[in-house]
C-alpha positions as CSV (number, residue, x, y, z in Angstrom):
1,M,118.9,78.7,-141.5
2,K,116.9,79.9,-144.8
3,H,113.8,77.3,-145.2
4,G,111.3,76.5,-147.9
5,K,108.2,77.6,-149.1
6,K,107.1,74.2,-147.4
7,Y,108.2,74.5,-144.1
8,R,107.2,78.1,-144.1
9,S,104.2,76.8,-145.0
10,A,103.8,74.2,-142.1
11,L,105.2,76.7,-140.0
12,K,101.9,78.5,-140.0
13,K,100.1,76.3,-139.0
14,A,101.6,74.5,-136.9
15,P,100.6,74.4,-132.8
16,Q,101.8,77.3,-131.2
17,K,101.0,75.5,-127.2
18,P,101.6,71.9,-126.5
19,V,99.7,69.6,-128.0
20,S,98.7,65.4,-127.3
21,I,101.0,63.0,-128.9
22,E,98.4,61.3,-131.1
23,E,97.8,65.4,-132.2
24,A,101.2,66.0,-132.6
25,V,102.1,62.5,-134.8
26,K,98.8,63.5,-136.7
27,F,100.4,67.7,-137.8
28,V,104.0,65.5,-138.8
29,K,102.6,62.9,-141.1
30,A,100.4,66.0,-143.1
31,N,103.2,68.5,-143.3
32,P,106.0,66.7,-144.9
33,G,108.6,68.7,-145.1
34,A,110.8,66.7,-148.0
35,K,110.0,64.4,-150.8
36,F,112.0,61.7,-149.4
37,D,110.3,59.0,-146.5
38,E,111.4,61.6,-143.4
39,T,112.1,60.2,-139.8
40,V,110.4,61.1,-136.8
41,D,112.9,62.5,-134.0
42,V,111.3,63.0,-130.2
43,Y,113.7,66.4,-128.3
44,F,113.5,66.2,-124.5
45,H,115.0,69.8,-122.5
46,L,115.6,68.4,-119.4
47,G,117.6,70.7,-117.8
48,K,121.0,72.4,-117.1
49,E,120.8,71.0,-113.6
50,L,121.1,68.0,-115.6
51,T,124.5,68.2,-116.4
52,K,125.9,69.0,-113.2
53,G,127.9,66.1,-111.5
54,D,127.0,62.2,-112.4
55,T,123.4,62.7,-113.5
56,A,124.1,63.0,-116.7
57,V,121.3,60.6,-118.8
58,R,121.6,57.4,-121.1
59,G,120.1,54.7,-122.0
60,T,118.3,52.7,-125.1
61,V,114.1,51.5,-125.8
62,K,112.8,48.4,-127.9
63,L,110.6,50.4,-130.0
64,P,107.2,48.5,-130.7
65,N,106.7,49.1,-134.1
66,G,110.5,49.4,-135.3
67,S,112.7,52.1,-135.5
68,G,112.2,52.3,-140.4
69,K,116.1,52.2,-140.4
70,T,118.8,50.2,-141.8
71,V,120.7,49.1,-139.1
72,R,124.3,48.4,-140.1
73,V,125.7,46.2,-136.9
74,A,129.5,45.6,-136.2
75,V,130.8,43.0,-133.0
76,F,134.7,42.6,-132.0
77,A,134.5,39.1,-130.7
78,G,136.0,35.9,-130.8
79,G,135.5,32.2,-130.9
80,D,131.8,31.7,-130.8
81,A,129.8,34.8,-129.9
82,A,131.8,35.8,-133.2
83,E,129.8,32.4,-134.8
84,A,127.2,33.8,-133.6
85,A,126.7,36.9,-134.4
86,R,127.4,36.3,-137.6
87,A,124.6,33.5,-137.6
88,A,121.9,36.5,-136.5
89,G,123.1,38.6,-139.3
90,A,126.0,40.9,-137.7
91,D,127.4,43.7,-141.3
92,F,131.1,43.6,-139.4
93,V,132.6,41.0,-137.6
94,G,136.1,41.1,-136.2
95,M,138.8,41.3,-133.3
96,S,142.5,42.7,-133.7
97,D,141.2,42.7,-137.4
98,L,138.3,45.0,-136.4
99,V,140.0,47.0,-134.0
100,E,142.7,47.9,-135.9
101,K,140.5,49.3,-139.5
102,V,138.7,51.4,-136.9
103,S,141.8,53.0,-134.0
104,K,144.5,52.9,-137.1
105,E,142.5,53.6,-140.0
106,G,139.2,55.8,-138.5
107,W,136.8,53.2,-140.1
108,C,133.5,53.5,-138.3
109,D,130.9,52.5,-141.1
110,F,128.9,51.7,-139.0
111,D,125.6,52.4,-136.8
112,V,125.6,50.2,-133.3
113,A,129.1,48.7,-132.2
114,I,128.7,45.3,-129.6
115,A,132.1,44.1,-127.6
116,T,132.2,40.6,-125.9
117,V,133.4,41.5,-122.3
118,E,137.0,39.9,-123.2
119,A,137.7,41.8,-126.1
120,M,137.0,45.6,-124.5
121,K,140.1,45.0,-123.5
122,E,141.2,45.6,-126.9
123,V,137.9,48.0,-128.2
124,R,139.5,50.6,-125.7
125,K,142.5,51.0,-128.2
126,C,139.3,52.5,-130.5
127,A,138.2,54.6,-128.2
128,R,139.8,57.3,-129.5
129,V,137.6,57.0,-132.6
130,L,134.3,55.7,-131.4
131,G,133.8,57.6,-128.4
132,P,133.2,60.4,-129.8
133,R,130.6,59.1,-132.7
134,G,128.6,57.8,-129.4
135,L,129.6,54.6,-130.5
136,M,131.7,53.0,-128.4
137,P,130.2,49.8,-126.6
138,N,128.9,49.8,-122.8
139,P,127.5,47.6,-120.9
140,K,124.9,50.2,-119.8
141,T,122.8,50.2,-123.3
142,G,124.2,46.3,-123.8
143,T,126.7,46.6,-126.2
144,V,129.1,45.1,-124.2
145,T,127.7,41.3,-123.4
146,D,128.9,37.9,-123.7
147,D,125.8,37.2,-125.7
148,T,126.8,38.4,-129.4
149,A,123.3,37.1,-131.1
150,T,120.5,38.7,-128.4
151,A,122.3,41.8,-128.8
152,V,122.5,42.3,-132.6
153,K,119.2,41.1,-133.0
154,E,117.8,43.8,-130.9
155,A,120.2,46.2,-132.6
156,K,118.8,45.4,-135.6
157,G,114.9,44.8,-134.1
158,G,114.4,48.4,-133.8
159,K,116.7,48.9,-130.1
160,V,117.5,52.7,-130.3
161,D,120.0,54.2,-127.7
162,F,120.2,58.4,-126.2
163,R,122.2,59.9,-124.9
164,M,121.6,63.4,-123.6
165,D,123.9,66.4,-124.5
166,K,126.2,68.8,-123.0
167,T,122.8,71.3,-122.5
168,G,120.8,69.0,-121.2
169,N,118.5,68.2,-124.4
170,L,118.2,64.6,-126.2
171,C,116.9,63.4,-129.3
172,V,115.3,60.5,-129.3
173,I,114.8,58.5,-133.0
174,A,110.7,56.8,-132.7
175,G,110.5,55.5,-136.5
176,K,109.3,56.7,-140.0
177,R,107.3,58.8,-141.0
178,S,105.8,56.4,-143.7
179,F,104.5,54.6,-141.0
180,E,100.9,53.6,-139.5
181,E,99.6,57.0,-136.5
182,S,98.9,53.9,-134.3
183,A,102.6,52.7,-134.7
184,L,104.6,56.5,-134.4
185,V,102.0,57.1,-131.5
186,D,103.3,53.7,-129.7
187,N,107.2,54.0,-130.3
188,I,107.2,57.7,-128.7
189,K,105.2,56.7,-126.0
190,A,107.7,53.9,-125.9
191,V,110.0,57.0,-125.9
192,I,109.4,58.5,-123.3
193,S,108.5,55.6,-121.3
194,A,112.9,55.2,-121.5
195,V,113.4,58.7,-121.1
196,H,111.7,58.2,-117.8
197,G,112.8,55.3,-116.4
198,A,116.7,56.8,-116.9
199,K,116.1,59.6,-114.6
200,P,118.5,60.2,-112.4
201,A,117.7,59.1,-108.7
202,S,119.0,62.6,-107.6
203,V,117.2,64.5,-109.5
204,K,113.8,66.4,-107.6
205,G,110.6,67.7,-109.2
206,A,110.1,67.7,-112.7
207,F,112.5,66.7,-115.2
208,V,111.4,67.0,-119.0
209,K,111.3,70.6,-119.6
210,S,109.7,71.0,-123.2
211,M,109.2,67.8,-125.0
212,T,108.9,68.5,-129.2
213,I,107.7,65.8,-132.2
214,S,109.7,66.6,-136.2
215,S,110.1,64.8,-139.3
216,T,114.1,65.6,-140.3
217,M,112.9,68.8,-142.1
218,G,110.0,69.4,-141.1
219,V,108.3,71.9,-138.1
220,G,108.4,70.3,-134.7
221,V,105.2,70.3,-132.4
222,P,106.1,71.2,-129.0
223,V,103.8,68.1,-126.4
224,I,101.9,67.4,-123.3
225,V,105.3,66.6,-120.8
226,S,103.7,63.9,-119.5
227,A,105.0,60.3,-118.0
228,D,101.7,59.1,-117.7
229,V,102.0,57.5,-121.5
230,E,99.6,55.2,-121.1
């Protein structure tokens, strides 16, 4: 991939050795990679040994200052749970009609899917469409619940799901480049704490091999790896 002049210029100034979260955030904000308000992500390399056996890392984090992203929520539910989801601000609510639209038409114009326990019997028909996109409701991320109102409010209020890929890498949204430095730092610390909290009990020794912070089109800045984010 060929990078532009702005990226190459930032690359020359970027820290070559891991720095503090505060220093990384300061660099990312001062060196935009695009004219739009970029998303700031935290990248973790967790090591290939985590890809073996039942050690997949996944979880959620409630960003204290929100994600800065407009989140579209679809809720598979009926009855009172459906009404509660609508009242809480869900963008799409339905049961058999929503299941059919997703499973047969491949529609998935939303960012988060929530389902009641009862609805999951039907939602499983959508696994082929939702699974590969990381949208399948899951009890571990709080998206399979009968308390649809709380789930919708959390999803729209800054709750972010994360899941390790097959190569042991993990990417988590931490906000927007336009956020104040202190807000981004707080969000990033919450992300780091959540990822360390998702460490499988069977994993011994170093959990996070390396960590990088970058904006959507910006240069990645290596960050000092530490479980202590107080």
